[in-house]
Structure formats: C-alpha cells, structure tokens
FIFI-911409 format. One line per field, with one value per residue (C-alpha): residue number from 1; residue in three letters; z, x, y. Coordinates in steps of 0.05 Angstrom, whole numbers. Example, Ala and Ser with C-alpha at 12.3 -4.5 7.8 and 13.67 -1.06 7.14 Angstrom:
<lumnus>
torro	c(1,2)
loba	c(ala,ser)
z	c(156,143)
x	c(246,273)
y	c(-90,-21)
</lumnus>
This chain:
<lumnus>
torro	c(1,2,3,4,5,6,7,8,9,10,11,12,13,14,15,16,17,18,19,20,21,22,23,24,25,26,27,28,29,30,31,32,33,34,35,36,37,38,39,40,41,42,43,44,45,46,47,48,49,50,51,52,53,54,55,56,57,58,59,60,61,62,63,64,65,66,67,68,69,70,71,72,73,74,75,76,77,78,79,80,81,82,83,84,85,86,87,88,89,90,91,92,93,94,95,96,97,98,99,100,101,102,103,104,105,106,107,108,109,110,111,112,113,114,115,116,117,118,119,120,121,122,123,124,125,126,127,128,129,130,131,132,133,134,135,136,137,138,139,140,141,142,143,144,145,146,147,148,149,150,151,152,153,154,155,156)
loba	c(met,ile,gln,ile,asp,ile,pro,gly,leu,gly,ala,leu,ser,leu,gln,his,leu,val,leu,asp,tyr,asn,gly,thr,ile,ala,phe,asp,gly,ser,leu,ile,gln,gly,val,glu,glu,lys,leu,asn,gln,leu,ala,gly,ala,leu,asn,ile,tyr,ile,val,thr,ala,asp,thr,tyr,gly,thr,val,cys,gln,lys,cys,arg,asn,ile,lys,gly,glu,ile,lys,val,leu,lys,ser,ser,asn,gly,ala,leu,glu,lys,glu,gln,phe,val,glu,ser,leu,gly,ala,glu,arg,val,val,ala,val,gly,asn,gly,val,asn,asp,ser,leu,met,leu,lys,lys,ala,ala,leu,gly,ile,leu,val,leu,gly,glu,glu,gly,ala,ala,phe,leu,ala,leu,asn,asn,ala,asp,ile,ile,val,lys,asp,ile,his,asp,ala,leu,gly,leu,leu,leu,asn,lys,ile,arg,ile,lys,ala,thr,met,arg,ser)
z	c(0,-14,35,17,60,13,47,28,-4,50,55,-1,15,-52,-58,-133,-196,-258,-324,-396,-444,-513,-511,-437,-420,-492,-560,-623,-583,-551,-478,-468,-445,-369,-353,-333,-281,-250,-247,-213,-164,-149,-143,-72,-52,-102,-137,-211,-264,-338,-368,-444,-508,-533,-600,-625,-592,-556,-483,-455,-489,-476,-403,-383,-334,-299,-228,-240,-274,-346,-361,-434,-444,-468,-482,-538,-486,-459,-420,-380,-369,-344,-297,-270,-258,-218,-178,-164,-132,-89,-129,-66,-64,-139,-178,-253,-310,-382,-444,-487,-490,-462,-401,-386,-338,-298,-291,-264,-218,-187,-124,-167,-243,-281,-355,-397,-460,-491,-564,-581,-551,-505,-515,-491,-453,-414,-401,-374,-324,-298,-233,-257,-328,-344,-407,-406,-367,-333,-302,-280,-247,-218,-181,-147,-132,-101,-72,-47,-120,-117,-53,-85,-147,-113,-51,-48)
x	c(0,22,-2,1,-25,-40,-51,-119,-141,-132,-102,-96,-88,-71,-73,-84,-50,-94,-59,-79,-32,-27,-8,6,57,66,75,52,40,109,123,163,234,243,169,172,225,188,122,156,187,118,87,115,69,11,-30,-16,-71,-62,-131,-134,-172,-106,-109,-46,-58,9,-6,-1,65,97,75,89,144,106,83,10,-54,-75,-149,-169,-234,-293,-346,-351,-354,-283,-291,-349,-315,-252,-293,-330,-265,-238,-303,-297,-229,-255,-243,-219,-158,-141,-90,-107,-60,-82,-86,-146,-220,-232,-190,-229,-280,-229,-185,-245,-269,-201,-176,-118,-121,-56,-57,4,15,67,83,11,-16,-76,-151,-181,-236,-183,-143,-205,-217,-145,-117,-45,-17,54,94,108,98,165,142,77,112,163,107,88,160,173,105,128,121,46,40,76,32,-35,-30,-77)
y	c(0,71,124,197,255,313,381,408,342,291,222,172,98,66,-9,-21,5,-2,12,16,-21,11,84,81,26,3,36,1,-63,-67,-54,11,-3,0,-6,-80,-66,-6,-44,-103,-55,-25,-95,-97,-40,-44,-97,-87,-95,-84,-73,-68,-78,-108,-74,-109,-176,-175,-159,-230,-244,-176,-173,-245,-225,-169,-186,-170,-190,-178,-165,-163,-125,-166,-113,-63,-7,-9,56,29,-38,-5,40,-21,-57,2,3,-71,-60,-2,62,99,53,56,96,91,108,116,160,143,155,86,105,169,139,99,161,199,143,126,160,184,187,198,215,196,239,193,183,163,227,231,240,305,268,228,291,325,268,261,289,292,296,271,267,192,127,134,200,167,108,156,192,127,108,177,195,263,285,270,310,369,368,356,401,461)
</lumnus>
C-alpha cells in the first residue's frame, strides 16, 4: 500500500494500480523499455492490473514477466468496463493510468487518475478526467516510486 497525505485534499491509501496497455505502458503493441522493471518494483506495494482492449494482440506475451494480472476487455464499451473494474477494486484505493477515450471513466473514478501523454498522444476526454498529467509512463511510475512528487503536485 502507498499512503500519501495531501494538504488540502486529505489522505490517499492506494492499494491497486490499474494501467492501460497501448499508448500508456506500450507503444505500437510493444512494452516501453524500463516499464517492466518499474512495475515489478511497485508490485511490492501495489496490486498491478493491466486492463486493455489489446489492439495489437500482444499484451499476454509482452507482459508475461510483470508481477500483475492482465485483463483483456470483453465488451464493446471499454470505457465502461474499465470504470466497472476500478469500482470492483474499491475506487478509493485505486490509482489509474491511461491516455485514451476508453480510459477516461477509470481516470475519473479512481482515487488518483494519471494521464500519460506519450508518443501516441492523449484523448481530450481522458485529459479532462485526470488528476495529474505527465509526459510519459516513466514519469507516472516515478510519481508512485517517489510519492512526495504527488504531494507536491496535488496540494492546495
């Protein structure tokens, strides 16, 4: 668990990390270099979930060494399915990371929503629902590895 006391906002007790795959931790179907190591480091403090439509069909093979669970979306409404997944974990204990329209509801629902701009860019709807915006996945994971950064960004 990651605990963060944010002045003006209150305490966050984060237990789950829910991540989109393509555009967030992967580019064109391939895991971004260095992400596996950082996720495995965070797996000691957070339950890791990769939730994806798996556009390229590569998530299971590319993420086989990550200490977490992979959930491939089944419905045609990925945004709603991701939001429901976050709710099932207890949204108040979830940090969600994504970049696309189908990430927008989970970013809004989670206790902490982080939008990754990345090489694929980011959807405006997702940007509008995020609490923090970062330039790439390494910055997003860096916030969780050094939680004082979240405090500095989110304090009122």
